[in-house]
C-alpha positions as CSV (number, residue, x, y, z in Angstrom):
1,M,0.1,0.0,0.0
2,K,1.3,3.5,-1.0
3,R,2.7,5.6,1.8
4,I,3.4,9.3,1.7
5,P,5.5,11.5,3.9
6,I,3.5,13.3,6.5
7,N,5.3,16.0,8.6
8,R,2.8,16.1,11.3
9,I,-0.8,15.6,12.3
10,I,-2.6,18.2,14.6
11,P,-5.6,16.2,16.2
12,F,-7.6,19.4,16.9
13,S,-7.4,22.7,14.9
14,N,-9.9,25.4,14.6
15,V,-7.9,27.5,12.1
16,D,-7.9,24.9,9.2
17,G,-11.6,25.2,8.1
18,P,-15.0,25.1,9.8
19,G,-15.3,23.6,13.1
20,N,-12.9,21.3,15.0
21,R,-10.8,19.5,12.5
22,L,-7.9,17.1,12.3
23,A,-5.1,18.8,10.3
24,I,-2.7,16.7,8.3
25,F,0.5,18.3,7.0
26,V,2.3,16.4,4.2
27,Q,5.9,17.0,3.4
28,K,7.2,18.6,0.0
29,C,6.2,21.8,-1.8
30,P,7.0,23.3,-5.1
31,F,7.1,26.9,-3.6
32,Q,9.8,28.5,-1.5
33,C,7.9,31.4,0.0
34,W,9.9,34.2,1.7
35,Y,7.4,34.2,4.6
36,C,6.8,30.5,5.0
37,H,6.0,29.8,8.6
38,N,6.7,26.0,8.3
39,P,9.7,25.9,5.8
40,E,10.9,22.5,7.2
41,T,7.9,21.0,5.1
42,I,9.4,22.4,1.6
43,N,11.9,19.6,0.7
44,M,12.4,15.9,1.4
45,C,15.3,15.1,3.7
46,I,18.6,14.4,1.8
47,H,20.0,12.5,4.8
48,C,23.0,14.7,5.0
49,G,23.3,13.9,8.7
50,K,24.0,17.4,10.0
51,C,21.0,17.2,12.2
52,V,22.3,14.0,14.0
53,D,25.1,15.8,16.0
54,V,22.9,18.6,17.3
55,C,20.2,16.3,18.8
56,P,20.5,16.7,22.6
57,V,18.9,13.4,23.3
58,G,20.2,11.1,20.7
59,A,16.8,10.7,18.9
60,L,18.5,10.9,15.5
61,S,21.1,8.6,14.1
62,K,22.5,7.6,10.7
63,V,22.0,4.1,9.6
64,D,23.1,2.8,6.2
65,G,23.2,6.2,4.8
66,E,19.7,7.4,6.0
67,V,18.9,9.5,9.0
68,K,16.5,7.7,11.3
69,W,14.3,9.2,13.9
70,N,13.5,7.6,17.2
71,Q,10.2,9.3,18.1
72,E,10.2,7.9,21.7
73,L,13.3,9.7,22.5
74,C,12.4,12.9,20.9
75,V,11.7,15.9,23.1
76,Q,10.5,18.2,20.2
77,C,13.2,20.8,20.7
78,D,13.4,21.3,17.0
79,A,17.2,21.7,17.0
80,C,17.2,19.4,14.0
81,I,14.9,21.7,12.0
82,G,17.0,24.8,13.1
83,T,20.2,23.1,11.8
84,C,18.8,21.8,8.5
85,E,20.1,23.8,5.6
86,H,17.8,22.1,3.1
87,M,14.4,23.3,4.4
88,S,13.5,19.9,5.4
89,S,12.9,17.7,8.5
90,P,14.2,14.3,9.6
91,K,10.9,14.1,11.7
92,M,8.5,12.5,9.2
93,Y,6.1,9.7,9.3
94,W,5.6,7.4,6.2
95,M,1.9,6.8,6.4
96,S,-0.6,4.9,4.4
97,V,-4.3,5.7,4.1
98,D,-5.0,3.1,6.7
99,D,-2.6,4.7,8.9
100,V,-4.2,8.1,8.5
101,I,-7.7,6.6,9.0
102,A,-6.5,5.1,12.3
103,E,-5.4,8.5,13.5
104,I,-8.6,10.1,12.6
105,N,-10.6,7.2,14.4
106,K,-8.9,8.3,17.7
107,N,-10.7,11.7,17.3
108,R,-13.6,10.9,15.2
109,M,-16.3,11.8,17.8
110,F,-14.8,15.2,18.4
111,I,-14.1,16.6,14.9
112,R,-16.3,17.9,12.0
113,G,-13.7,16.7,9.4
114,I,-10.2,16.8,8.2
115,T,-8.0,19.2,6.3
116,V,-4.8,18.3,4.4
117,S,-2.2,20.9,4.1
118,G,1.5,21.2,3.8
119,G,3.9,21.5,2.3
120,E,1.5,21.3,-0.7
121,C,-1.3,18.8,-0.4
122,M,-1.7,18.3,-4.2
123,E,1.6,16.6,-4.4
124,Y,-0.2,13.4,-3.5
125,P,-3.6,13.5,-5.4
126,E,-4.1,9.7,-5.8
127,F,-3.5,9.2,-2.0
128,L,-6.0,12.0,-1.2
129,L,-8.6,10.5,-3.5
130,E,-8.5,7.4,-1.6
131,L,-8.4,9.1,1.8
132,F,-11.2,11.5,1.1
133,T,-13.4,8.7,-0.3
134,R,-13.1,6.8,2.9
135,V,-13.3,9.8,5.2
136,K,-16.5,11.0,3.5
137,A,-18.0,7.5,4.0
138,M,-17.3,8.2,7.8
139,G,-19.7,11.1,7.7
140,L,-16.8,13.7,8.0
141,T,-15.9,16.7,5.7
142,C,-12.6,16.9,3.7
143,F,-10.9,20.2,3.1
144,L,-7.7,21.0,1.1
145,D,-5.3,24.0,2.0
146,S,-3.4,24.6,-1.3
147,N,-1.0,27.0,-2.8
148,G,-2.7,26.4,-6.2
149,Y,0.5,25.3,-8.0
150,Y,-1.1,22.2,-9.4
151,D,-4.0,22.4,-11.8
152,F,-7.3,21.3,-10.1
153,K,-9.0,20.7,-13.4
154,K,-6.8,17.5,-13.8
155,Y,-8.4,16.0,-10.7
156,P,-12.2,16.0,-11.1
157,E,-12.8,12.9,-9.1
158,L,-10.8,14.3,-6.2
159,L,-12.7,17.5,-6.3
160,D,-16.0,15.6,-6.4
161,V,-15.1,14.1,-2.8
162,C,-13.4,17.3,-1.6
163,D,-16.0,19.6,0.3
164,A,-13.9,22.7,-0.2
165,V,-10.4,24.3,-0.8
166,M,-8.6,27.0,1.0
167,L,-6.6,28.8,-1.6
168,D,-3.5,31.0,-1.1
169,V,-3.1,33.7,-3.7
170,K,0.3,35.4,-2.9
171,A,0.3,37.9,-5.7
172,S,-1.5,38.7,-8.9
173,D,1.6,40.0,-10.5
174,V,3.6,37.1,-12.1
175,E,7.1,38.8,-11.5
176,F,6.3,39.7,-7.9
177,H,4.9,36.1,-7.4
178,K,8.1,34.6,-8.6
179,Q,10.0,36.8,-6.3
180,L,7.9,35.7,-3.4
181,T,7.7,32.0,-4.2
182,S,10.3,31.0,-6.8
183,Q,7.4,30.1,-9.0
184,G,4.9,31.7,-11.5
185,N,1.1,32.1,-10.7
186,K,-0.5,31.3,-14.0
187,T,-2.0,28.0,-12.6
188,V,-2.8,29.6,-9.2
189,L,-4.9,32.3,-10.8
190,S,-6.6,29.7,-13.0
191,N,-7.4,27.6,-10.0
192,L,-9.0,30.6,-8.4
193,E,-11.6,31.0,-11.1
194,Y,-12.2,27.3,-11.6
195,L,-12.7,26.5,-8.0
196,I,-15.2,29.3,-7.6
197,S,-16.9,28.0,-10.7
198,R,-17.1,24.5,-9.2
199,N,-18.4,26.1,-5.9
200,K,-15.5,24.4,-4.2
201,M,-13.9,27.5,-2.5
202,Y,-14.2,28.0,1.2
203,E,-11.7,30.9,1.5
204,V,-8.9,32.7,-0.4
205,R,-6.0,34.1,1.6
206,T,-3.5,36.7,0.8
207,V,-0.4,37.7,3.0
208,L,0.3,41.5,3.1
209,L,3.6,42.8,3.3
210,N,4.9,46.2,4.5
211,G,6.7,48.2,1.8
212,Y,4.8,46.4,-1.1
213,E,1.5,48.5,-0.7
214,D,1.1,48.8,-4.6
215,M,1.3,44.9,-5.0
216,N,-0.8,44.3,-1.9
217,E,-3.5,46.5,-3.5
218,K,-3.2,45.2,-7.0
219,T,-3.6,41.6,-5.7
220,V,-6.5,42.5,-3.4
221,R,-8.4,44.2,-6.3
222,Y,-7.7,41.3,-8.6
223,V,-8.8,38.5,-6.2
224,S,-11.8,40.6,-5.1
225,S,-13.1,41.0,-8.6
226,I,-13.4,37.2,-8.7
227,V,-14.3,36.3,-5.2
228,Q,-17.3,38.7,-4.9
229,D,-19.9,36.9,-2.7
230,H,-18.8,33.4,-3.5
231,C,-16.5,32.8,-0.5
232,R,-14.5,34.5,2.3
233,Y,-11.4,36.4,1.6
234,K,-8.9,36.5,4.4
235,L,-6.2,39.3,4.5
236,I,-3.3,38.3,6.7
237,K,-0.6,40.4,8.3
238,Y,2.8,39.0,7.6
239,R,4.3,37.6,10.8
240,P,7.9,36.5,11.3
241,F,7.2,33.3,13.4
242,G,8.8,30.2,12.0
243,V,10.4,32.1,9.1
244,R,13.9,31.1,8.3
245,K,16.8,33.4,9.2
246,E,17.9,34.0,5.6
247,Y,14.4,35.1,4.6
248,L,14.0,37.3,7.7
249,E,17.0,39.1,6.5
250,K,15.7,39.4,3.1
251,L,12.3,40.6,4.3
252,G,13.3,43.0,7.0
253,N,10.5,44.9,8.7
254,R,7.5,43.7,6.7
255,I,4.8,43.7,9.2
256,V,2.0,45.9,7.8
257,S,0.2,48.4,10.0
258,D,-3.4,48.1,10.9
259,D,-4.0,51.0,8.7
260,V,-2.8,49.2,5.7
261,L,-4.6,46.0,6.5
262,N,-7.9,47.8,7.0
263,R,-7.4,49.8,3.8
264,C,-6.9,46.6,1.8
265,A,-10.1,45.2,3.6
266,D,-12.0,48.2,2.5
267,I,-10.8,47.8,-1.1
268,A,-12.0,44.2,-1.1
269,R,-15.4,45.2,0.3
270,N,-15.7,48.0,-2.2
271,C,-15.0,45.6,-5.0
272,G,-18.0,43.5,-3.9
273,V,-16.5,41.1,-1.4
274,K,-19.3,40.3,1.2
275,D,-17.1,38.4,3.5
276,V,-13.7,39.9,4.5
277,V,-11.6,38.8,7.3
278,V,-8.4,40.5,8.7
279,V,-5.9,38.8,10.9
């Protein structure tokens, strides 16, 4: 049975969709966002072994050329993640659909559904199709938290069993998007329109950066013209928590003021968005 790399599972989350949800974070992402707050999910471990020497409790070892993680010894200090130069983590679980279902069953009575995030959830569409089909049969809802890199039009069966998607739109300007993420945004913007047309969008999210007011407003206007009253539009202040040192140095002080945040919210409302959330 196929297994995929899972970075972590949060049994109870109220920020990953409606209600109390079990959130699953997969490993691997095609973007390298400046402000990523969990950059250790971007790449797969290359087993360089640099993390082994910094583990204070000996929970990491290198065996036959691969880094092995002893979960029982681990104290979750994250020294390994801080040391990793490859935006990865040695603390991964290789899990099958059966494994994930077993974790869901531990909390089934206390959750409304599951949300698969990342990394980028759409790295593993076949796995998601099987997982969501089984989870829907359990009477739970299934959400995806995606950056939109992969074309959702290619996965109609998955969308059929997916209740909704939470989509990040980093920027409407292609060059600025490349600057922020290392990738273009053509498919992201196509997905924005397609998911709304399929009535599969729960919310769209944009992070706002101080010093890029023109780009902030350009993105908000573009997204708002499409969102209208179809779903929620969440505008998020950039926060430095979890951001890697090299990106913190590149970003500098990019925390927007409340005035900037509220001005963008007003732009969205004036463009016809009925549900605007600022955080």
